[in-house]
C-alpha positions in Angstrom: 52.5 -54.4 -47.9 51.1 -50.9 -48.2 48.8 -50.0 -45.3 47.4 -53.4 -44.6 49.8 -53.9 -41.7 47.1 -52.2 -39.5 45.1 -55.3 -39.8 47.6 -57.0 -37.5 46.5 -54.5 -34.8 42.8 -54.9 -35.2 40.6 -56.3 -32.4 39.9 -60.0 -33.2 36.2 -59.5 -32.6 35.7 -57.0 -35.4 34.3 -58.2 -38.7 36.9 -58.2 -41.5 37.4 -59.5 -45.0 40.4 -61.3 -43.5 39.1 -63.9 -41.0 42.2 -65.7 -39.9 45.7 -64.4 -38.9 47.3 -66.6 -41.6 45.3 -64.7 -44.2 47.0 -61.4 -43.2 49.8 -60.0 -45.3 53.1 -60.7 -43.7 55.0 -58.1 -41.7 58.6 -57.3 -42.6 61.1 -59.8 -41.3 61.9 -59.3 -37.6 59.1 -56.6 -37.1 56.0 -56.8 -35.0 52.9 -54.8 -35.8 53.8 -52.5 -32.9 57.3 -51.9 -34.5 55.7 -51.1 -37.8 53.2 -48.7 -36.2 56.1 -47.0 -34.3 58.1 -46.6 -37.5 55.0 -45.3 -39.4 54.3 -42.7 -36.7 58.0 -41.6 -36.6 58.0 -41.3 -40.4 54.8 -39.2 -40.4 56.2 -36.9 -37.7 59.5 -36.4 -39.5 57.6 -35.5 -42.7 55.6 -32.9 -40.9 58.7 -31.5 -39.2 60.6 -31.4 -42.5 57.7 -29.6 -44.2 57.6 -27.0 -41.4 61.4 -26.4 -41.6 61.3 -26.2 -45.4 58.4 -23.7 -45.6 58.8 -21.8 -42.4 62.5 -21.3 -42.1 62.4 -19.0 -39.1 60.0 -21.2 -37.1 61.4 -21.7 -33.6 60.9 -25.5 -33.5 62.7 -25.9 -30.1 60.3 -23.5 -28.5 57.2 -25.7 -29.2 58.8 -29.2 -29.5 57.8 -30.2 -25.9 54.3 -28.7 -25.9 52.9 -30.0 -29.2 49.4 -31.4 -28.8 48.7 -34.4 -31.1 45.3 -35.2 -32.4 45.5 -38.6 -34.0 42.8 -40.9 -35.5 42.3 -44.6 -35.2 40.0 -47.1 -36.9 36.5 -47.3 -35.5 36.3 -50.2 -33.0 39.8 -49.7 -31.6 39.2 -49.7 -27.9 41.3 -50.0 -24.8 44.0 -52.5 -25.9 44.5 -51.1 -29.4 44.5 -47.5 -28.1 47.1 -48.4 -25.5 49.3 -50.0 -28.1 48.9 -46.9 -30.2 49.9 -44.6 -27.3 53.0 -46.7 -26.5 54.0 -46.5 -30.2 53.6 -42.7 -30.1 55.9 -42.5 -27.1 58.4 -45.0 -28.7 58.4 -42.9 -31.9 59.5 -39.9 -29.7 56.5 -37.7 -30.1 55.8 -37.5 -26.4 57.5 -38.9 -23.3 56.0 -42.1 -21.9 54.7 -40.3 -18.9 51.2 -39.2 -17.7 52.2 -35.6 -18.7 53.4 -36.7 -22.1 50.3 -38.8 -22.8 48.1 -35.9 -21.8 49.2 -34.2 -25.1 47.9 -37.1 -27.2 44.2 -36.9 -28.1 42.5 -39.7 -30.1 39.5 -39.7 -32.3 37.9 -42.5 -34.3 38.1 -42.1 -38.0 34.3 -41.8 -38.0 34.5 -38.8 -35.6 37.2 -37.1 -37.6 35.1 -37.5 -40.8 32.0 -36.0 -39.1 34.1 -33.0 -37.8 35.5 -32.5 -41.3 32.0 -32.6 -42.9 30.5 -30.2 -40.3 33.4 -27.7 -40.7 33.2 -27.9 -44.5 29.4 -27.3 -44.4 29.9 -24.3 -42.0 32.6 -22.8 -44.1 30.5 -23.2 -47.3 27.5 -21.6 -45.5 29.6 -18.7 -44.2 31.2 -18.1 -47.7 27.8 -18.1 -49.4 26.5 -15.6 -46.8 29.4 -13.2 -47.2 28.7 -10.1 -49.3 
């Protein structure tokens, strides 16, 4: 199924090469798109946590666990409904509590905004490095 499961979450008004729900790749048996999204977020977070533990043995995880700020991207065109589903999946995955305070630690950018920030930062770094003596 790879990453095409996200198509099940897309707003129906967006243009897509898949025009009908019956043309979408099937989800795993007994799973909704929201369940798959939750599982995916949980998997990514566990990978990051494992990496930190492996490479920074003395890192005091418990001291930051409840104050981590998450900056996550979503496809361009995902608006209210899709963002709310994403936020609920983030809470169900255990990254933040399903409270106003927990949700205030989740920041979302469109993939287009994230790409722009990356390009600007890369350009600035290249310019700074060229100007260094």
